[in-house]
N, CA, C and O atoms as a CHARMM CRD file, in Angstrom:
* protein
*
  368
    1    1 MET  N     19.49600  -5.13800   6.93000 PROA 1      0.00000
    2    1 MET  CA    19.09000  -5.38600   8.31900 PROA 1      0.00000
    3    1 MET  C     18.37900  -6.36700   8.68800 PROA 1      0.00000
    4    1 MET  O     17.59300  -6.89500   7.90100 PROA 1      0.00000
    5    2 LYS  N     18.52800  -6.78500   9.94600 PROA 2      0.00000
    6    2 LYS  CA    17.78200  -7.95800  10.27000 PROA 2      0.00000
    7    2 LYS  C     16.55800  -7.38000  11.13700 PROA 2      0.00000
    8    2 LYS  O     16.50200  -6.27300  11.67200 PROA 2      0.00000
    9    3 SER  N     15.63000  -8.36000  11.14500 PROA 3      0.00000
   10    3 SER  CA    14.20600  -7.89200  11.86200 PROA 3      0.00000
   11    3 SER  C     14.52400  -7.66200  13.30200 PROA 3      0.00000
   12    3 SER  O     13.86300  -6.86600  13.96900 PROA 3      0.00000
   13    4 SER  N     15.58700  -8.38600  13.82800 PROA 4      0.00000
   14    4 SER  CA    15.85900  -8.35600  15.43200 PROA 4      0.00000
   15    4 SER  C     16.19200  -6.94600  15.71900 PROA 4      0.00000
   16    4 SER  O     15.92400  -6.47900  16.82600 PROA 4      0.00000
   17    5 GLU  N     16.90100  -6.05200  14.56600 PROA 5      0.00000
   18    5 GLU  CA    17.40700  -4.91400  14.71400 PROA 5      0.00000
   19    5 GLU  C     16.20000  -3.67700  14.86700 PROA 5      0.00000
   20    5 GLU  O     16.43300  -2.53400  15.26000 PROA 5      0.00000
   21    6 ILE  N     15.13200  -4.10300  14.53800 PROA 6      0.00000
   22    6 ILE  CA    13.78700  -3.34300  14.32900 PROA 6      0.00000
   23    6 ILE  C     13.12100  -3.20100  15.59000 PROA 6      0.00000
   24    6 ILE  O     12.61000  -2.14600  15.96400 PROA 6      0.00000
   25    7 ILE  N     13.13300  -4.51300  16.38800 PROA 7      0.00000
   26    7 ILE  CA    12.13900  -4.27700  17.43500 PROA 7      0.00000
   27    7 ILE  C     13.34200  -4.90600  18.67700 PROA 7      0.00000
   28    7 ILE  O     14.17700  -5.81100  18.65800 PROA 7      0.00000
   29    8 THR  N     12.87900  -3.83900  19.75700 PROA 8      0.00000
   30    8 THR  CA    13.83900  -4.30100  20.83100 PROA 8      0.00000
   31    8 THR  C     12.65900  -4.12700  22.25500 PROA 8      0.00000
   32    8 THR  O     11.47200  -3.86100  22.06700 PROA 8      0.00000
   33    9 GLU  N     13.18400  -4.30800  23.46400 PROA 9      0.00000
   34    9 GLU  CA    12.36700  -4.47000  24.42700 PROA 9      0.00000
   35    9 GLU  C     11.79200  -3.17100  24.78700 PROA 9      0.00000
   36    9 GLU  O     10.64300  -3.05600  25.21300 PROA 9      0.00000
   37   10 GLU  N     12.71900  -2.05300  24.58700 PROA 10     0.00000
   38   10 GLU  CA    11.92800  -0.87600  24.48900 PROA 10     0.00000
   39   10 GLU  C     10.94000  -0.22100  23.48900 PROA 10     0.00000
   40   10 GLU  O     10.11000   0.60800  23.86200 PROA 10     0.00000
   41   11 ASN  N     11.04900  -0.57200  22.37700 PROA 11     0.00000
   42   11 ASN  CA    10.23200   0.17300  21.37100 PROA 11     0.00000
   43   11 ASN  C     10.67500  -0.42100  19.88400 PROA 11     0.00000
   44   11 ASN  O     11.53100  -1.27800  19.66700 PROA 11     0.00000
   45   12 ILE  N     10.02000   0.13600  19.12400 PROA 12     0.00000
   46   12 ILE  CA     9.94300  -0.14100  17.42200 PROA 12     0.00000
   47   12 ILE  C     10.58800   0.80900  16.71900 PROA 12     0.00000
   48   12 ILE  O     10.21300   1.98200  16.73800 PROA 12     0.00000
   49   13 ASP  N     11.64800   0.38100  16.01400 PROA 13     0.00000
   50   13 ASP  CA    12.17800   1.54400  15.22000 PROA 13     0.00000
   51   13 ASP  C     11.65400   1.57900  13.87900 PROA 13     0.00000
   52   13 ASP  O     11.92900   0.78500  12.98000 PROA 13     0.00000
   53   14 GLU  N     10.77100   2.69800  13.81100 PROA 14     0.00000
   54   14 GLU  CA     9.57700   2.76700  12.72200 PROA 14     0.00000
   55   14 GLU  C     10.72700   3.14200  11.45400 PROA 14     0.00000
   56   14 GLU  O     10.58100   2.58200  10.36800 PROA 14     0.00000
   57   15 ASN  N     11.55100   3.84500  11.60500 PROA 15     0.00000
   58   15 ASN  CA    12.27700   3.99300  10.10600 PROA 15     0.00000
   59   15 ASN  C     13.08700   2.68000   9.73900 PROA 15     0.00000
   60   15 ASN  O     13.26200   2.39200   8.55500 PROA 15     0.00000
   61   16 ALA  N     13.53200   1.96600  10.66300 PROA 16     0.00000
   62   16 ALA  CA    14.28200   0.52800  10.49200 PROA 16     0.00000
   63   16 ALA  C     13.25200  -0.34100   9.82200 PROA 16     0.00000
   64   16 ALA  O     13.51000  -1.10500   8.89200 PROA 16     0.00000
   65   17 ALA  N     11.79400  -0.13000  10.48800 PROA 17     0.00000
   66   17 ALA  CA    10.91400  -1.23200   9.97400 PROA 17     0.00000
   67   17 ALA  C     10.51700  -0.95300   8.56400 PROA 17     0.00000
   68   17 ALA  O     10.35400  -1.82100   7.70700 PROA 17     0.00000
   69   18 LYS  N     10.35500   0.50400   8.37500 PROA 18     0.00000
   70   18 LYS  CA     9.95100   0.71500   6.89300 PROA 18     0.00000
   71   18 LYS  C     10.95000   0.50100   5.93400 PROA 18     0.00000
   72   18 LYS  O     10.65500   0.14700   4.79300 PROA 18     0.00000
   73   19 ASP  N     12.33600   0.72200   6.36800 PROA 19     0.00000
   74   19 ASP  CA    13.33200   0.23400   5.36200 PROA 19     0.00000
   75   19 ASP  C     13.35700  -1.14500   5.24800 PROA 19     0.00000
   76   19 ASP  O     13.54900  -1.66900   4.15100 PROA 19     0.00000
   77   20 PHE  N     13.17300  -1.83600   6.32300 PROA 20     0.00000
   78   20 PHE  CA    13.17500  -3.41800   6.13800 PROA 20     0.00000
   79   20 PHE  C     12.02800  -3.83900   5.01400 PROA 20     0.00000
   80   20 PHE  O     12.21800  -4.57300   4.04300 PROA 20     0.00000
   81   21 LEU  N     10.84600  -3.21700   5.37600 PROA 21     0.00000
   82   21 LEU  CA     9.36300  -3.67200   4.65200 PROA 21     0.00000
   83   21 LEU  C      9.88500  -3.33300   3.09000 PROA 21     0.00000
   84   21 LEU  O      9.71900  -4.15200   2.18600 PROA 21     0.00000
   85   22 LYS  N     10.54900  -2.00500   2.87300 PROA 22     0.00000
   86   22 LYS  CA    10.75800  -1.59900   1.50600 PROA 22     0.00000
   87   22 LYS  C     11.59000  -2.54500   0.77200 PROA 22     0.00000
   88   22 LYS  O     11.16500  -3.03800  -0.27300 PROA 22     0.00000
   89   23 ALA  N     12.76200  -2.84200   1.24300 PROA 23     0.00000
   90   23 ALA  CA    13.68200  -4.07400   0.89100 PROA 23     0.00000
   91   23 ALA  C     13.10800  -5.19900   0.78600 PROA 23     0.00000
   92   23 ALA  O     13.51900  -5.94800  -0.10000 PROA 23     0.00000
   93   24 SER  N     12.13900  -5.58700   1.54500 PROA 24     0.00000
   94   24 SER  CA    11.47400  -7.08500   1.34600 PROA 24     0.00000
   95   24 SER  C     10.57700  -6.99300   0.16900 PROA 24     0.00000
   96   24 SER  O     10.54600  -7.99100  -0.55100 PROA 24     0.00000
   97   25 TYR  N      9.88400  -6.03700  -0.13700 PROA 25     0.00000
   98   25 TYR  CA     9.13400  -5.92500  -1.34800 PROA 25     0.00000
   99   25 TYR  C      9.49900  -5.40300  -2.55300 PROA 25     0.00000
  100   25 TYR  O      8.63400  -5.11800  -3.38100 PROA 25     0.00000
  101   26 ASP  N     10.82600  -5.21500  -2.80000 PROA 26     0.00000
  102   26 ASP  CA    11.47600  -4.59700  -3.74800 PROA 26     0.00000
  103   26 ASP  C     11.53900  -5.37700  -4.91400 PROA 26     0.00000
  104   26 ASP  O     12.22400  -6.40000  -4.92900 PROA 26     0.00000
  105   27 GLY  N     10.78100  -4.93600  -6.07400 PROA 27     0.00000
  106   27 GLY  CA    10.83000  -5.95200  -7.30100 PROA 27     0.00000
  107   27 GLY  C      9.89400  -6.97900  -6.99300 PROA 27     0.00000
  108   27 GLY  O     10.19300  -8.11800  -7.35300 PROA 27     0.00000
  109   28 ILE  N      8.52200  -6.74500  -6.23000 PROA 28     0.00000
  110   28 ILE  CA     7.51500  -7.80900  -6.33400 PROA 28     0.00000
  111   28 ILE  C      6.40700  -6.92200  -6.53900 PROA 28     0.00000
  112   28 ILE  O      6.35800  -5.88100  -5.88400 PROA 28     0.00000
  113   29 ASP  N      5.47200  -7.22000  -7.40500 PROA 29     0.00000
  114   29 ASP  CA     4.24800  -6.76900  -7.57700 PROA 29     0.00000
  115   29 ASP  C      3.22400  -7.20500  -6.86200 PROA 29     0.00000
  116   29 ASP  O      2.59600  -8.25800  -6.96800 PROA 29     0.00000
  117   30 LEU  N      3.04800  -5.95400  -5.82000 PROA 30     0.00000
  118   30 LEU  CA     1.92800  -6.34900  -4.71800 PROA 30     0.00000
  119   30 LEU  C      0.51200  -6.60700  -4.98200 PROA 30     0.00000
  120   30 LEU  O     -0.23200  -7.13100  -4.15300 PROA 30     0.00000
  121   31 PHE  N      0.09200  -6.16800  -6.34200 PROA 31     0.00000
  122   31 PHE  CA    -1.13900  -6.30000  -7.01000 PROA 31     0.00000
  123   31 PHE  C     -1.08500  -6.62500  -8.20800 PROA 31     0.00000
  124   31 PHE  O     -1.22700  -5.80700  -9.11600 PROA 31     0.00000
  125   32 PRO  N     -0.82200  -8.15800  -8.42800 PROA 32     0.00000
  126   32 PRO  CA    -0.53900  -8.51100  -9.95100 PROA 32     0.00000
  127   32 PRO  C     -1.64400  -8.70700 -10.57000 PROA 32     0.00000
  128   32 PRO  O     -1.46500  -8.98100 -11.75700 PROA 32     0.00000
  129   33 CYS  N     -2.78000  -8.67400 -10.22200 PROA 33     0.00000
  130   33 CYS  CA    -4.04300  -8.77200 -11.04300 PROA 33     0.00000
  131   33 CYS  C     -4.83200  -7.36300 -11.30600 PROA 33     0.00000
  132   33 CYS  O     -5.88700  -7.18600 -11.91400 PROA 33     0.00000
  133   34 ILE  N     -4.24900  -6.71500 -10.85800 PROA 34     0.00000
  134   34 ILE  CA    -4.84000  -5.14400 -10.85400 PROA 34     0.00000
  135   34 ILE  C     -4.28300  -4.26200 -12.11800 PROA 34     0.00000
  136   34 ILE  O     -3.10100  -4.03700 -12.37800 PROA 34     0.00000
  137   35 PRO  N     -5.32100  -3.86600 -12.76200 PROA 35     0.00000
  138   35 PRO  CA    -5.00100  -3.20600 -13.88300 PROA 35     0.00000
  139   35 PRO  C     -4.14900  -1.85600 -13.48600 PROA 35     0.00000
  140   35 PRO  O     -4.09300  -1.47800 -12.31600 PROA 35     0.00000
  141   36 GLU  N     -3.48300  -1.15200 -14.57500 PROA 36     0.00000
  142   36 GLU  CA    -2.73300   0.00300 -14.08600 PROA 36     0.00000
  143   36 GLU  C     -3.82500   1.08000 -14.06300 PROA 36     0.00000
  144   36 GLU  O     -3.57100   1.97100 -13.25300 PROA 36     0.00000
  145   37 THR  N     -4.83600   1.21500 -14.65900 PROA 37     0.00000
  146   37 THR  CA    -5.92000   2.32300 -14.76700 PROA 37     0.00000
  147   37 THR  C     -6.99000   1.73900 -13.60800 PROA 37     0.00000
  148   37 THR  O     -7.43700   0.59800 -13.49900 PROA 37     0.00000
  149   38 LEU  N     -7.18400   2.65600 -12.97200 PROA 38     0.00000
  150   38 LEU  CA    -8.12500   1.99400 -11.35900 PROA 38     0.00000
  151   38 LEU  C     -9.48700   3.00300 -11.56300 PROA 38     0.00000
  152   38 LEU  O     -9.57200   4.14600 -12.01300 PROA 38     0.00000
  153   39 THR  N    -10.28200   2.27500 -11.14800 PROA 39     0.00000
  154   39 THR  CA   -11.57100   2.74400 -10.61800 PROA 39     0.00000
  155   39 THR  C    -11.63400   3.32400  -9.10000 PROA 39     0.00000
  156   39 THR  O    -10.87700   2.81700  -8.27200 PROA 39     0.00000
  157   40 GLU  N    -12.44200   4.28800  -8.73800 PROA 40     0.00000
  158   40 GLU  CA   -12.50800   5.03800  -7.40100 PROA 40     0.00000
  159   40 GLU  C    -12.60900   3.68800  -6.47300 PROA 40     0.00000
  160   40 GLU  O    -11.80300   3.38600  -5.59300 PROA 40     0.00000
  161   41 THR  N    -13.65200   3.02000  -6.81900 PROA 41     0.00000
  162   41 THR  CA   -13.85300   1.62500  -6.00600 PROA 41     0.00000
  163   41 THR  C    -12.44600   0.97700  -5.68500 PROA 41     0.00000
  164   41 THR  O    -11.99200   0.95500  -4.54100 PROA 41     0.00000
  165   42 LEU  N    -11.82800   0.48000  -6.72300 PROA 42     0.00000
  166   42 LEU  CA   -10.78800  -0.37200  -6.39200 PROA 42     0.00000
  167   42 LEU  C     -9.47200   0.34800  -5.89300 PROA 42     0.00000
  168   42 LEU  O     -8.60700  -0.32100  -5.32800 PROA 42     0.00000
  169   43 ALA  N     -9.30300   1.80200  -6.11200 PROA 43     0.00000
  170   43 ALA  CA    -8.52300   2.51300  -5.47500 PROA 43     0.00000
  171   43 ALA  C     -8.73600   2.68500  -3.91800 PROA 43     0.00000
  172   43 ALA  O     -7.85700   2.90800  -3.08600 PROA 43     0.00000
  173   44 ALA  N    -10.27800   2.51400  -3.67200 PROA 44     0.00000
  174   44 ALA  CA   -10.50000   2.86500  -2.06800 PROA 44     0.00000
  175   44 ALA  C    -10.31100   1.43400  -1.67900 PROA 44     0.00000
  176   44 ALA  O     -9.91700   1.33400  -0.51700 PROA 44     0.00000
  177   45 THR  N    -10.45600   0.42400  -2.23300 PROA 45     0.00000
  178   45 THR  CA   -10.10700  -0.97700  -1.73100 PROA 45     0.00000
  179   45 THR  C     -8.71100  -1.19600  -1.48100 PROA 45     0.00000
  180   45 THR  O     -8.38500  -1.73500  -0.42300 PROA 45     0.00000
  181   46 MET  N     -7.92500  -0.87900  -2.24300 PROA 46     0.00000
  182   46 MET  CA    -6.30900  -0.89600  -2.45300 PROA 46     0.00000
  183   46 MET  C     -6.04600  -0.37900  -0.86800 PROA 46     0.00000
  184   46 MET  O     -5.50800  -1.06400   0.00200 PROA 46     0.00000
  185   47 LEU  N     -6.47400   0.77900  -0.73100 PROA 47     0.00000
  186   47 LEU  CA    -6.10000   1.81200   0.46700 PROA 47     0.00000
  187   47 LEU  C     -6.79200   1.57900   1.73100 PROA 47     0.00000
  188   47 LEU  O     -6.35700   1.97900   2.81100 PROA 47     0.00000
  189   48 ASN  N     -7.87100   0.92900   1.57700 PROA 48     0.00000
  190   48 ASN  CA    -8.98600   0.80700   2.68700 PROA 48     0.00000
  191   48 ASN  C     -9.54100   1.94800   3.22700 PROA 48     0.00000
  192   48 ASN  O     -9.60900   2.17400   4.43500 PROA 48     0.00000
  193   49 VAL  N     -9.93500   2.66000   2.35600 PROA 49     0.00000
  194   49 VAL  CA   -10.52300   3.93000   2.78300 PROA 49     0.00000
  195   49 VAL  C    -11.84200   4.00300   1.80600 PROA 49     0.00000
  196   49 VAL  O    -12.05100   3.11500   0.98000 PROA 49     0.00000
  197   50 SER  N    -12.66500   5.06700   1.95600 PROA 50     0.00000
  198   50 SER  CA   -13.98600   5.03100   1.53900 PROA 50     0.00000
  199   50 SER  C    -13.86500   5.95000  -0.04900 PROA 50     0.00000
  200   50 SER  O    -13.01300   6.78800  -0.34500 PROA 50     0.00000
  201   51 GLU  N    -14.87900   5.51600  -0.78400 PROA 51     0.00000
  202   51 GLU  CA   -14.53000   6.11200  -2.20500 PROA 51     0.00000
  203   51 GLU  C    -14.70600   7.72600  -2.22600 PROA 51     0.00000
  204   51 GLU  O    -14.17800   8.32400  -3.16400 PROA 51     0.00000
  205   52 PRO  N    -15.45800   8.50400  -1.19200 PROA 52     0.00000
  206   52 PRO  CA   -15.42800  10.05900  -0.80500 PROA 52     0.00000
  207   52 PRO  C    -13.90300  10.35000  -0.64000 PROA 52     0.00000
  208   52 PRO  O    -13.32900  11.30200  -1.17100 PROA 52     0.00000
  209   53 THR  N    -13.20800   9.23600   0.31200 PROA 53     0.00000
  210   53 THR  CA   -11.84200   9.68200   0.57900 PROA 53     0.00000
  211   53 THR  C    -11.10400   9.96600  -0.65900 PROA 53     0.00000
  212   53 THR  O    -10.51900  11.01600  -0.92600 PROA 53     0.00000
  213   54 ILE  N    -11.21600   8.70100  -1.52500 PROA 54     0.00000
  214   54 ILE  CA   -10.38800   8.67800  -2.59100 PROA 54     0.00000
  215   54 ILE  C    -10.92600   9.88400  -3.61500 PROA 54     0.00000
  216   54 ILE  O    -10.04100  10.39700  -4.29900 PROA 54     0.00000
  217   55 GLN  N    -12.11300  10.32500  -3.76700 PROA 55     0.00000
  218   55 GLN  CA   -12.31600  11.45400  -4.34600 PROA 55     0.00000
  219   55 GLN  C    -11.76700  12.74300  -4.00800 PROA 55     0.00000
  220   55 GLN  O    -11.46500  13.61000  -4.82700 PROA 55     0.00000
  221   56 ARG  N    -11.64000  12.83100  -2.58600 PROA 56     0.00000
  222   56 ARG  CA   -10.86000  14.21300  -2.12300 PROA 56     0.00000
  223   56 ARG  C     -9.49000  13.72700  -2.49500 PROA 56     0.00000
  224   56 ARG  O     -8.94700  14.54900  -3.23200 PROA 56     0.00000
  225   57 MET  N     -8.78300  12.74000  -2.25800 PROA 57     0.00000
  226   57 MET  CA    -7.25400  12.51900  -2.65500 PROA 57     0.00000
  227   57 MET  C     -6.92900  13.02200  -3.72900 PROA 57     0.00000
  228   57 MET  O     -5.99300  13.80300  -3.90200 PROA 57     0.00000
  229   58 VAL  N     -7.98400  12.44800  -4.86200 PROA 58     0.00000
  230   58 VAL  CA    -7.64700  12.88000  -6.33200 PROA 58     0.00000
  231   58 VAL  C     -7.80800  14.25400  -6.47100 PROA 58     0.00000
  232   58 VAL  O     -6.90600  14.84300  -7.06600 PROA 58     0.00000
  233   59 GLN  N     -8.92200  15.01400  -5.98000 PROA 59     0.00000
  234   59 GLN  CA    -9.05200  16.37300  -6.12200 PROA 59     0.00000
  235   59 GLN  C     -7.84100  17.19600  -5.46200 PROA 59     0.00000
  236   59 GLN  O     -7.48500  18.25900  -5.97200 PROA 59     0.00000
  237   60 ASP  N     -7.26500  16.71900  -4.40600 PROA 60     0.00000
  238   60 ASP  CA    -6.20800  17.50400  -3.86800 PROA 60     0.00000
  239   60 ASP  C     -4.92000  17.02700  -4.37200 PROA 60     0.00000
  240   60 ASP  O     -3.92500  17.50500  -3.82800 PROA 60     0.00000
  241   61 GLY  N     -4.74500  16.12800  -5.36100 PROA 61     0.00000
  242   61 GLY  CA    -3.63900  15.94500  -6.02100 PROA 61     0.00000
  243   61 GLY  C     -2.77900  14.82700  -5.38500 PROA 61     0.00000
  244   61 GLY  O     -1.83700  14.32700  -5.99900 PROA 61     0.00000
  245   62 GLN  N     -3.13300  14.45000  -4.13700 PROA 62     0.00000
  246   62 GLN  CA    -2.47800  13.37100  -3.53800 PROA 62     0.00000
  247   62 GLN  C     -2.01100  12.30500  -3.97900 PROA 62     0.00000
  248   62 GLN  O     -0.89700  11.83400  -3.75100 PROA 62     0.00000
  249   63 ILE  N     -3.23900  11.68700  -4.93300 PROA 63     0.00000
  250   63 ILE  CA    -3.00100  10.50600  -5.80900 PROA 63     0.00000
  251   63 ILE  C     -3.67900  10.60600  -7.00300 PROA 63     0.00000
  252   63 ILE  O     -4.58400  11.42800  -7.14500 PROA 63     0.00000
  253   64 GLU  N     -3.25600   9.68300  -8.07300 PROA 64     0.00000
  254   64 GLU  CA    -4.01300   9.66400  -9.32300 PROA 64     0.00000
  255   64 GLU  C     -4.63900   8.12900  -8.99200 PROA 64     0.00000
  256   64 GLU  O     -4.40200   7.42400  -8.01100 PROA 64     0.00000
  257   65 LEU  N     -5.52000   7.85400 -10.14600 PROA 65     0.00000
  258   65 LEU  CA    -6.18400   6.63100 -10.15000 PROA 65     0.00000
  259   65 LEU  C     -5.28900   5.79900 -10.82700 PROA 65     0.00000
  260   65 LEU  O     -5.86600   5.40100 -11.83900 PROA 65     0.00000
  261   66 LYS  N     -4.18900   5.35400 -10.76200 PROA 66     0.00000
  262   66 LYS  CA    -3.33900   4.63400 -11.26800 PROA 66     0.00000
  263   66 LYS  C     -2.73600   3.49000 -10.26900 PROA 66     0.00000
  264   66 LYS  O     -2.59500   3.80800  -9.08800 PROA 66     0.00000
  265   67 LYS  N     -2.42600   2.37200 -10.62600 PROA 67     0.00000
  266   67 LYS  CA    -1.91200   1.41900  -9.94200 PROA 67     0.00000
  267   67 LYS  C     -0.38100   2.00200  -9.28600 PROA 67     0.00000
  268   67 LYS  O     -0.17700   2.02900  -8.07200 PROA 67     0.00000
  269   68 SER  N      0.54000   2.41300 -10.21600 PROA 68     0.00000
  270   68 SER  CA     1.61600   2.70900 -10.04100 PROA 68     0.00000
  271   68 SER  C      1.49000   4.14200  -8.62800 PROA 68     0.00000
  272   68 SER  O      2.26000   4.25100  -7.67400 PROA 68     0.00000
  273   69 ALA  N      0.70500   4.73700  -8.83700 PROA 69     0.00000
  274   69 ALA  CA     0.28600   5.84600  -7.81200 PROA 69     0.00000
  275   69 ALA  C      0.04700   5.48000  -6.56100 PROA 69     0.00000
  276   69 ALA  O      0.57800   5.98500  -5.57200 PROA 69     0.00000
  277   70 ILE  N     -0.91500   4.42200  -6.56600 PROA 70     0.00000
  278   70 ILE  CA    -1.59100   3.81200  -5.11700 PROA 70     0.00000
  279   70 ILE  C     -0.27800   3.21100  -4.92200 PROA 70     0.00000
  280   70 ILE  O      0.24300   3.82800  -3.99200 PROA 70     0.00000
  281   71 LEU  N      0.61500   2.18300  -5.40600 PROA 71     0.00000
  282   71 LEU  CA     1.85700   1.75900  -4.68400 PROA 71     0.00000
  283   71 LEU  C      2.86800   2.70300  -4.41100 PROA 71     0.00000
  284   71 LEU  O      3.73200   2.38700  -3.59200 PROA 71     0.00000
  285   72 ALA  N      2.90500   3.66600  -4.88500 PROA 72     0.00000
  286   72 ALA  CA     3.96800   4.96400  -4.47800 PROA 72     0.00000
  287   72 ALA  C      3.41700   5.33500  -3.00800 PROA 72     0.00000
  288   72 ALA  O      4.00500   5.26100  -1.92900 PROA 72     0.00000
  289   73 TYR  N      2.35400   5.67700  -3.24800 PROA 73     0.00000
  290   73 TYR  CA     1.35900   6.03600  -2.01700 PROA 73     0.00000
  291   73 TYR  C      1.77100   5.30300  -0.70700 PROA 73     0.00000
  292   73 TYR  O      2.47900   5.76900   0.18500 PROA 73     0.00000
  293   74 ILE  N      1.11300   3.88900  -0.76100 PROA 74     0.00000
  294   74 ILE  CA     1.52600   2.78300   0.14800 PROA 74     0.00000
  295   74 ILE  C      3.00600   2.94900   0.55700 PROA 74     0.00000
  296   74 ILE  O      3.39200   3.02800   1.72400 PROA 74     0.00000
  297   75 ASN  N      3.73400   2.98900  -0.46300 PROA 75     0.00000
  298   75 ASN  CA     5.21200   2.81500  -0.03100 PROA 75     0.00000
  299   75 ASN  C      5.64700   4.00700   0.80500 PROA 75     0.00000
  300   75 ASN  O      6.35000   3.84500   1.80200 PROA 75     0.00000
  301   76 GLN  N      5.22300   5.23300   0.39400 PROA 76     0.00000
  302   76 GLN  CA     5.53600   6.45200   1.22000 PROA 76     0.00000
  303   76 GLN  C      4.89700   6.38100   2.49400 PROA 76     0.00000
  304   76 GLN  O      5.50000   6.81900   3.47300 PROA 76     0.00000
  305   77 LYS  N      3.74500   5.88400   2.61500 PROA 77     0.00000
  306   77 LYS  CA     2.93700   6.16100   3.90400 PROA 77     0.00000
  307   77 LYS  C      2.72800   4.60900   4.55800 PROA 77     0.00000
  308   77 LYS  O      2.21800   4.52100   5.67500 PROA 77     0.00000
  309   78 MET  N      3.08900   3.54300   3.91700 PROA 78     0.00000
  310   78 MET  CA     3.22400   2.05200   4.89500 PROA 78     0.00000
  311   78 MET  C      2.10300   1.90200   5.35000 PROA 78     0.00000
  312   78 MET  O      1.84400   1.75100   6.54400 PROA 78     0.00000
  313   79 LEU  N      1.23200   1.93200   4.34200 PROA 79     0.00000
  314   79 LEU  CA    -0.39600   1.54300   4.91800 PROA 79     0.00000
  315   79 LEU  C     -0.36400   0.33000   4.98800 PROA 79     0.00000
  316   79 LEU  O     -0.90500  -0.06000   3.95300 PROA 79     0.00000
  317   80 VAL  N      0.04700  -0.81700   5.78300 PROA 80     0.00000
  318   80 VAL  CA     0.27800  -2.10900   5.57100 PROA 80     0.00000
  319   80 VAL  C     -0.48000  -2.88000   6.89200 PROA 80     0.00000
  320   80 VAL  O     -0.22000  -4.01400   7.29700 PROA 80     0.00000
  321   81 ASN  N     -1.42500  -1.99900   7.40700 PROA 81     0.00000
  322   81 ASN  CA    -2.25100  -2.51600   8.73600 PROA 81     0.00000
  323   81 ASN  C     -3.12800  -3.35200   8.70500 PROA 81     0.00000
  324   81 ASN  O     -3.51000  -3.87200   9.75300 PROA 81     0.00000
  325   82 ARG  N     -3.63200  -3.66600   7.56300 PROA 82     0.00000
  326   82 ARG  CA    -4.62800  -4.75400   7.32700 PROA 82     0.00000
  327   82 ARG  C     -4.38100  -5.59900   5.92400 PROA 82     0.00000
  328   82 ARG  O     -3.99200  -4.99400   4.92500 PROA 82     0.00000
  329   83 PRO  N     -4.61000  -6.93400   5.89800 PROA 83     0.00000
  330   83 PRO  CA    -4.36400  -7.82200   4.79400 PROA 83     0.00000
  331   83 PRO  C     -5.46700  -7.41200   3.58100 PROA 83     0.00000
  332   83 PRO  O     -6.61600  -7.34100   4.01700 PROA 83     0.00000
  333   84 LEU  N     -5.35000  -7.17200   2.34700 PROA 84     0.00000
  334   84 LEU  CA    -6.21200  -7.07900   1.37700 PROA 84     0.00000
  335   84 LEU  C     -6.51000  -8.34600   0.56400 PROA 84     0.00000
  336   84 LEU  O     -5.70000  -9.18500   0.17000 PROA 84     0.00000
  337   85 ASN  N     -7.94800  -8.30800   0.38200 PROA 85     0.00000
  338   85 ASN  CA    -8.47000  -9.58000  -0.10000 PROA 85     0.00000
  339   85 ASN  C     -9.08900  -9.10500  -1.41700 PROA 85     0.00000
  340   85 ASN  O     -9.91700  -8.19500  -1.45200 PROA 85     0.00000
  341   86 PHE  N     -8.63300  -9.78700  -2.54400 PROA 86     0.00000
  342   86 PHE  CA    -8.69200  -9.41000  -3.98300 PROA 86     0.00000
  343   86 PHE  C     -9.19200 -10.86600  -4.63400 PROA 86     0.00000
  344   86 PHE  O     -8.91600 -11.23300  -5.77600 PROA 86     0.00000
  345   87 THR  N     -9.98500 -11.61600  -3.66600 PROA 87     0.00000
  346   87 THR  CA   -10.37500 -12.84500  -4.26700 PROA 87     0.00000
  347   87 THR  C    -11.07700 -12.77700  -5.43100 PROA 87     0.00000
  348   87 THR  O    -10.84000 -13.58300  -6.33000 PROA 87     0.00000
  349   88 GLU  N    -12.09300 -11.74200  -5.57300 PROA 88     0.00000
  350   88 GLU  CA   -13.14000 -11.41600  -6.61900 PROA 88     0.00000
  351   88 GLU  C    -12.48600 -10.99100  -7.75600 PROA 88     0.00000
  352   88 GLU  O    -13.02100 -11.20500  -8.84400 PROA 88     0.00000
  353   89 ILE  N    -11.40100 -10.41300  -7.69500 PROA 89     0.00000
  354   89 ILE  CA   -10.85300  -9.79600  -8.80600 PROA 89     0.00000
  355   89 ILE  C     -9.73400 -10.82000  -9.45200 PROA 89     0.00000
  356   89 ILE  O     -9.72700 -11.02200 -10.66600 PROA 89     0.00000
  357   90 CYS  N     -8.83600 -11.42300  -8.61300 PROA 90     0.00000
  358   90 CYS  CA    -8.12500 -12.44900  -9.02000 PROA 90     0.00000
  359   90 CYS  C     -8.46700 -13.74500  -8.44100 PROA 90     0.00000
  360   90 CYS  O     -8.10200 -14.09500  -7.31900 PROA 90     0.00000
  361   91 PRO  N     -9.15900 -14.43000  -9.21400 PROA 91     0.00000
  362   91 PRO  CA    -9.59200 -15.92300  -8.99700 PROA 91     0.00000
  363   91 PRO  C     -8.28400 -16.70800  -8.96000 PROA 91     0.00000
  364   91 PRO  O     -7.20000 -16.37000  -9.43600 PROA 91     0.00000
  365   92 LYS  N     -8.64300 -17.97000  -8.21300 PROA 92     0.00000
  366   92 LYS  CA    -7.60000 -18.94400  -7.95700 PROA 92     0.00000
  367   92 LYS  C     -7.50100 -19.86500  -9.19100 PROA 92     0.00000
  368   92 LYS  O     -6.67900 -20.78000  -9.21400 PROA 92     0.00000
């Protein structure tokens, strides 16, 4: 799918945009310096939410404190509205 097929003058095809992003990130580790087992703080940073929100999500069974679970949640919900900054965790 071409990006020009996603956006028209009238609207944005959300499903096409999600498919395009999924295909673009296929096989790429979006968090290469992040360990598989996460703290609540790190999971909150990855999802750009508060720690109490992460605690509720874990209690409700929405996510696990695992990198793979967070990536699956991001992929499902397409939470790509803000850039992530992990410079403290992944030094240059």
